[in-house]
N, C-alpha and C positions, 0 to 999 in steps of 0.2 A: 739199802741208800742212805747216804748222809745228808745232813743239813744243807739247804741253799742258801747262798748268800746273794744279796744285790750286787750287780756287777758296778758298783758306784765309785768303788776304790781306785784312786789314780795311780797309774803304773809309772815307774821312773821315765820312760821315756817321754810320756805325755807331760810329766813336770818338767822335764828340760825343754820341751818344745814351747810351752805356755811361757816359761823363763826368756827363753831365747827370743819369742815373739816380742813379749814385753819390753825387753831390752831393745830390739830393733825399733819399737814404736816410739820408745821414750828416745832414742837416738834421732830420730828422724824428726820428731816433734821439738826437740830441745837443740836445736841449730840456732846460732845467731841470726841466720838469714830468716827465721821465722820471726823474729823480733817485729818487724814492719808489718806483720798481719795479725799481730795479737797485742791489743794495748796493755794487758797484763805485763809484757815484757818489755815496755819502752824504755825503762830505767835500767835493765840489765845490759851489763857489760860482757863481752865474750868470756870472761874469766867466771863472771856470775853464773852462764849458761854451762860452762865446764862443771862448776861446783854443783849446781843443781841437778846435772846429769849424775854426776858422781853419787850424789846422795839419793838420787831416784832408783838408781842401779843397786846400790847397797840394800835398799827398802825392799826393793823386788827380790833379791837374793835372799833376805831374811825370810821373806814369805815363802819361797820357794823351798827354802832350808826347813820350813815348819812343814811344808807337805811331804817334804821327804821322809821325815822322822814320823809323821803320822801314816804314812804308808808302810813303814816298816812295823810300827806297832799293829797296824791293821792286818799286816801278813801273818805276824806272829800270833794274834788273836785268832785269825781264822784257822790257821794251822792248829791251835788248842782245840777250838771247836769241832773240828773234823777228826781229831784224833780220838775226842772225847764221845761224839755221837757216831763216829765210825767204827768203834770198838775194835780198833787196830790192836794187836797182841805185843807189840814191842815194848821194851820197858819204859821209854819215854811216854808214850800213850797210857800206860797203866797208870804211871804216877800222876799225868795230867787227869784221868779218871778219879784219882782219890782226891787231888784239888777240886774238881769240879763238883764232887759229893759234899765238900764243905762249904765252897765258895761260889759254886755255879759260873755264871758268866762275869761275876765279878773278881776273878782272880786279878791279882796285881801284877801289871807287867814286870816289873823289878825282881819284888820278893818272891813271887809264883812262879812265873813264867820263865824267867831268865835264870833263876837259881835252879830250875829243874833242868833247864837246858844244859847248864853247865854241870850238874850232878851226873848227867847222862852221856855229855859229850863235852869233857875236858879238853878236846884238842880245840875247842872253840874259845878258851879262857880269854886270849887277847882279844879277840874279835867282840865277845860280850862285854870286856871291859872298857873298850872303846864305846861301844855303843852306850853303855851305862855313863859314860862320861859326856857323851852327846846328849843324853836325856836331862842333864843338867841345864845344858844349852837350850833345849826345848822348854823346861819350866820357865826360864827366863824370858823366853819368848812368848809363851803361852799365858804368863801372868803380867803382861803389860810392860815388861823391862823398867819396872820401877826401881829396881837395884842395880848397883854397878855389875856390869857384865862378868859372867863367870870367869874365874881363874883360867879355866880351860877356853880362853878365847881363840883357841887354834881352829875351832870350827868355824867354815863358813860354807857357802853353797858347794863349792867344788869338793872340798874334804868331805862333806856329807854325803854327796851324790856318790863318791868314791867308797866311802864306807857301806852305804846301803846296797850299791852293785855288788861289793864283795860279800856282804852277808847273804843276799839272795843268790849268789852263785854256789856258795859253801853249805848255807844250812840246807838241811833236806826237809823243806817246808812243804805241807801238803796245802794243795790249792783247792778250791771248788772244782 
């Protein structure tokens, strides 16, 4: 029997549901009609409400994007640990055990896990490349966005959700 993992990791549908609930709540809250009920908004014009809503939805999308990327990393790390502790015999699992002997649970996502996936599953080259590009976006988010947004500004909530869905649908990941 392999290692047990807490069931705290968010799944893509949960992240999407949270994001949609937050956007619905913001849309309801930031209506010009709400202006009379909240003194905070007395000086806001309808255009101000529109901009505030757009900014808040964008921020919600960034938080949700971060959650998506964290969920993918968690799934890859859980797969790694299941393959290592489950003593699976496939070549990828054996390579992961070699990494585990040296680095244990401190294996690096990009350099160790993704490189090994690529070595044994070259058919995922494009998908891994796209995920690696998304990791630059994640680093920008995780470190406070204090530098100019990465060149690969093509990433947003929808594109990351699509990428994660595709990765989960195609990678033969082991789960708890």
